[in-house]
Backbone as a ProteinNet text record, in pm:
[ID]
protein_1_A
[PRIMARY]
MRRRGQSTVEWALVVAVLVVAVVAGAYVFVPGFQTAMDDAGGALSTLYASGDLAK
[TERTIARY]
57.4	12	51.5	39.4	161.7	98.6	96.6	81	105.6	53.5	135.8	93.2	-24.2	-63.3	1.1	14.1	98.4	255.2	322.1	458.4	408.8	306.4	298.3	229.9	201.4	174.3	301.9	405.7	527.6	583.6	591.6	683.4	629.8	498.2	426.4	480.4	466.2	510	703.9	787	903.4	895.2	828.9	848.2	815.1	729.1	648	737.5	807.9	980.6	1068.4	1050.4	1180	1153.8	1077.4	967.8	951.6	979.8	932.1	1062.6	1187.3	1360	1339.8	1329.6	1413.3	1340.6	1217.7	1133	1187	1182.3	1314.1	1405	1538.8	1669.7	1643.6	1508.7	1522.3	1476.4	1426.8	1409.9	1514.1	1573.4	1715.9	1807.8	1837	1960.3	1953.1	1828.2	1795.7	1869.3	1788.3	1820.7	1947.5	2051.1	2170.2	2244.3	2198.3	2279.8	2202.1	2084.9	2044.4	2148.6	2172.6	2253	2399.6	2419.3	2591.3	2605.9	2538.4	2467.8	2478.5	2365.6	2329.1	2494.9	2586.8	2671.5	2831.9	2799.6	2903.4	2840.5	2715.4	2671.9	2679.6	2706.4	2699.7	2862.3	2944.2	3127.3	3167	3096.6	3136.6	3082.8	2968.6	2909.9	2981.2	3070.3	3134.9	3274.8	3306.9	3488.4	3417.2	3335	3300.3	3284.5	3239.7	3196.5	3370.2	3454.2	3585.1	3651.7	3603.2	3711.3	3819	3849	3996.4	3930.3	3828.1	3781.5	3915.9	3982.6	4046.8	4248.2	4207.7	4363	4419.9
-104.9	-17.2	149.2	222.4	326	446.5	512.5	708.9	756.5	820.5	907.2	1024.6	1048.8	1213.6	1258.4	1148.9	1173.3	1217.5	1197.8	1246.7	1353.8	1365	1518.9	1637.5	1622.5	1693.9	1728.5	1645.2	1651.4	1697.7	1740.3	1853	1957.9	1959.1	2127.3	2140.6	2079.8	2110	2200.2	2104.7	2154.4	2249.3	2279.1	2410	2520.4	2487	2643.9	2696.6	2593.3	2583.3	2670.6	2654.5	2706.9	2840.1	2840	2997	3098.6	3020.9	3162.8	3137.1	3063.1	3118.2	3195.2	3198.6	3256.3	3433.1	3469.9	3558.4	3624.6	3552.6	3527	3636.1	3577.6	3634.1	3746.3	3728.8	3865.9	3987.6	3969.7	4103.9	4095.8	4003.3	4029.6	4069.4	4060.3	4072.7	4252.4	4247	4323.8	4490.6	4540.1	4622.3	4711	4549.2	4583.8	4592.2	4541.9	4520.7	4663.8	4723	4862.7	4965.1	4964	5068.7	5054.3	4935.3	4922.7	4975.3	4936.5	5013.2	5146.3	5174.3	5383.7	5405.7	5365.4	5388.6	5384.3	5260.8	5305	5398.7	5429.4	5489.4	5651.7	5684.8	5794	5782.2	5755.6	5740.8	5744.9	5682.2	5687.5	5791.5	5917.7	6038.5	6091.7	6124.8	6189.5	6198.8	6048.3	6062.2	6119.9	6118	6151.2	6292.9	6338.9	6492.4	6578.5	6499.9	6571.1	6562.5	6456.6	6484.8	6365	6301.1	6220.2	6079.3	6054	5949.5	5924.9	6002.7	5962.3	5947	5981.1	5934.9	5791.4
6.1	-3.2	8.7	-105.3	-79.7	-97.7	-21.4	45.4	-32.9	-146.6	-218.2	-156.7	-87.5	-89.4	72.1	146.5	290.6	195.7	62.1	85.5	36.9	-72.2	-122.9	7.6	81.4	198	256.7	301.1	324.8	227.3	82.6	32.2	41.9	53.9	47.1	179.2	294.7	409	410.9	357.6	300.6	263.3	114.1	32.6	117.1	210.7	302.1	384.5	433.6	562.9	480.2	327.7	284.2	290.4	207.7	182.6	284	367.1	544.6	573.7	546.1	619.3	472.6	356.1	237.7	321.5	304.8	312.7	490.6	560.4	691.8	675.5	631.7	535.5	521.7	384.4	328.9	452	550.7	603.5	681.9	749.1	812.8	746.3	605.7	543.2	434.8	369.7	272.9	362.4	490.3	533.7	505.6	557.6	559.7	438.5	343.7	231.7	156.2	179.8	129.2	170.7	312.6	372.5	278.9	291.4	193.3	26.5	-22.2	-142.1	-134.9	-96.9	-91.8	-20.4	91.3	100	-14.2	-95.8	-214.8	-319.6	-324.7	-397.9	-389.1	-258.8	-221.6	-239.9	-185	-210	-368.4	-442.6	-607.8	-652	-613.1	-639.7	-557.3	-478.6	-420	-494	-525.2	-567.1	-750.4	-804.7	-999.8	-954.2	-897.3	-813.5	-822.3	-772.4	-699.8	-843.4	-894.4	-1056.7	-989.4	-904.8	-869.2	-938.6	-1021.8	-1040.1	-1172.8	-1216.8	-1359.8	-1284.1	-1187.4	-1127.6	-1126.9
[MASK]
+++++++++++++++++++++++++++++++++++++++++++++++++++++++

């Protein structure tokens, strides 16, 4: 006797847990990444505006 429905439910739970983990990770890491990119953009803007980019 094979229980295919049970394995389908188990896979659905695994996928749901992975989705929750990805969303939680995004909430943890995205703000820091956003800040780092904003800082890098500001530094490049300042460097470009000062004319020191050609050195």
